[in-house]
VOBA-1610 file (N, C-alpha, C; in pm, whole numbers, padded with zeros to 5 digits, always signed):
BEGIN
Ala+07572+09372+08625Ala+07656+09485+08592Ala+07568+09601+08547Leu+07617+09719+08574Leu+07544+09842+08543Leu+07629+09925+08448Thr+07569+09977+08342Thr+07640+10062+08247Thr+07571+10197+08240Asn+07646+10303+08265Asn+07593+10438+08262Asn+07611+10495+08121His+07503+10539+08062His+07506+10599+07929His+07467+10747+07939Gly+07559+10830+07987Gly+07540+10974+07988Gly+07459+11031+08104Val+07435+10952+08208Val+07362+11002+08325Val+07462+11070+08418Thr+07428+11189+08466Thr+07513+11258+08563Thr+07445+11252+08699Phe+07521+11277+08803Phe+07469+11271+08939Phe+07497+11403+09009Ala+07392+11464+09064Ala+07405+11593+09131Ala+07309+11597+09249Glu+07357+11643+09362Glu+07275+11660+09482Glu+07196+11534+09516Gly+07259+11419+09506Gly+07196+11293+09544Gly+07094+11239+09446Ala+07091+11293+09324Ala+06993+11248+09225Ala+07061+11216+09094Ala+07004+11122+09021Ala+07050+11093+08885Ala+06983+11192+08791Val+07060+11252+08702Val+07008+11352+08609Val+07020+11297+08467Phe+06905+11281+08402Phe+06900+11229+08265Phe+06876+11347+08171Asp+06932+11343+08052Asp+06920+11456+07959Asp+06789+11459+07882Gly+06707+11356+07896Gly+06579+11354+07827Gly+06588+11311+07682Arg+06705+11275+07638Arg+06724+11234+07498Arg+06782+11092+07489Gly+06904+11074+07534Gly+06967+10944+07518Gly+07028+10887+07645Ala+07032+10966+07750Ala+07094+10920+07873Ala+07009+10809+07936His+07075+10701+07975His+07004+10593+08042His+07104+10506+08118Ile+07050+10428+08209Ile+07130+10331+08284Ile+07084+10194+08242Glu+07180+10110+08204Glu+07150+09977+08152Glu+07196+09871+08251Leu+07108+09777+08279Leu+07143+09663+08363Leu+07172+09544+08275Ala+07263+09460+08319Ala+07295+09337+08245Ala+07171+09248+08241Pro+07160+09161+08142Pro+07040+09078+08128Pro+07004+08992+08250Asn+07100+08934+08318Asn+07066+08846+08430Asn+06994+08917+08544Pro+07039+09036+08590Pro+06962+09104+08695Pro+06822+09141+08651Val+06805+09179+08524Val+06672+09212+08474Val+06584+09088+08475Lys+06637+08978+08425Lys+06561+08853+08423Lys+06525+08809+08564Asp+06619+08822+08658Asp+06591+08786+08798Asp+06481+08875+08855Ala+06484+09004+08826Ala+06384+09097+08878Ala+06245+09065+08822Leu+06239+09029+08695Leu+06110+08998+08634Leu+06050+08870+08688Asn+06130+08785+08750Asn+06082+08658+08804Asn+06060+08662+08954Gly+06069+08778+09016Gly+06050+08788+09160Gly+05998+08925+09197Asp+06000+08953+09325Asp+05956+09084+09374Asp+06067+09187+09355Phe+06029+09309+09320Phe+06125+09417+09309Phe+06052+09549+09325Thr+06127+09653+09350Thr+06070+09786+09371Thr+06138+09885+09278Val+06059+09974+09223Val+06110+10085+09143Val+06060+10213+09208Ala+06149+10304+09237Ala+06112+10432+09296Ala+06171+10544+09212Leu+06087+10639+09173Leu+06131+10749+09088Leu+06074+10880+09139Trp+06149+10985+09122Trp+06102+11120+09144Trp+06133+11192+09014Val+06031+11232+08942Val+06047+11288+08808Val+06009+11435+08808His+06096+11518+08750His+06068+11660+08735His+06067+11693+08585Thr+05965+11763+08542Thr+05962+11815+08406Thr+05937+11965+08413Glu+05964+12031+08306Glu+05934+12173+08297Glu+05782+12191+08295Ala+05733+12305+08337Ala+05589+12332+08338Ala+05533+12336+08196Glu+05608+12393+08103Glu+05567+12400+07963Glu+05653+12302+07884Leu+05591+12201+07826Leu+05665+12099+07752Leu+05650+12121+07602Thr+05758+12100+07530Thr+05756+12113+07384Thr+05789+11981+07316Asp+05799+11876+07394Asp+05835+11745+07341Asp+05753+11640+07413Thr+05751+11520+07358Thr+05678+11412+07424Thr+05760+11355+07538Leu+05693+11303+07637Leu+05758+11231+07745Leu+05764+11085+07703Gly+05803+10997+07791Gly+05810+10858+07746Gly+05844+10762+07856Asp+05924+10661+07821Asp+05956+10553+07913Asp+06042+10600+08028Leu+06009+10551+08146Leu+06091+10575+08265Leu+06167+10448+08301Val+06100+10335+08295Val+06162+10205+08322Val+06103+10107+08223Ser+06189+10029+08159Ser+06139+09923+08073Ser+06233+09804+08079Ala+06176+09687+08069Ala+06254+09563+08071Ala+06173+09457+07998Phe+06243+09367+07931Phe+06175+09261+07858Phe+06266+09140+07852Asp+06209+09023+07881Asp+06281+08896+07870Asp+06225+08822+07749Pro+06300+08816+07640Pro+06247+08751+07519Pro+06225+08602+07534Asp+06296+08536+07626Asp+06277+08392+07647Asp+06139+08361+07705Thr+06097+08438+07803Thr+05967+08415+07867Thr+05858+08505+07810Arg+05898+08601+07728Arg+05807+08700+07670Arg+05731+08774+07780Arg+05803+08808+07886Arg+05749+08885+07997Arg+05830+09012+08012Gly+05764+09117+08060Gly+05836+09241+08079Gly+05749+09345+08145Leu+05803+09465+08148Leu+05728+09577+08203Leu+05768+09702+08129Asn+05677+09796+08127Asn+05704+09927+08070Asn+05632+10030+08156Phe+05706+10120+08216Phe+05650+10221+08302Phe+05692+10356+08245Gly+05593+10433+08204Gly+05623+10563+08145Gly+05512+10661+08173Phe+05524+10778+08117Phe+05421+10878+08131Phe+05410+10961+08006Met+05293+11021+07990Met+05264+11097+07868Met+05219+11238+07903Asn+05232+11326+07809Asn+05185+11463+07821Asn+05084+11487+07708Tyr+04962+11519+07746Tyr+04859+11546+07647Tyr+04824+11694+07649His+04818+11753+07532His+04786+11896+07520His+04645+11923+07575Gly+04632+12032+07647Gly+04501+12073+07695Gly+04481+12044+07838
//
C-alpha cells in the first residue's frame, strides 16, 4: 500500500514541498525490495541559490534484518 503525505502531481511529475511531503510504502513492499533487485529513478530540481540543507531522497530500513538504504544529497557552501 502507498500513502501520500502532501505530494502533488503536475505535468507528469511528483512535486514535494521540501519540508514534510513524502510517499510512504507499507512495510512488506519495502522489506521485499530490500531482499531483491529494485530500481530507483529520480529527477531532482533545486533552486540555484539554496538557503536550507538538502537531505534524504529515498530511505528504507528493515529492523528485523538490520538492512536498509539511504540515498540523499548535500549542499556544501563554496
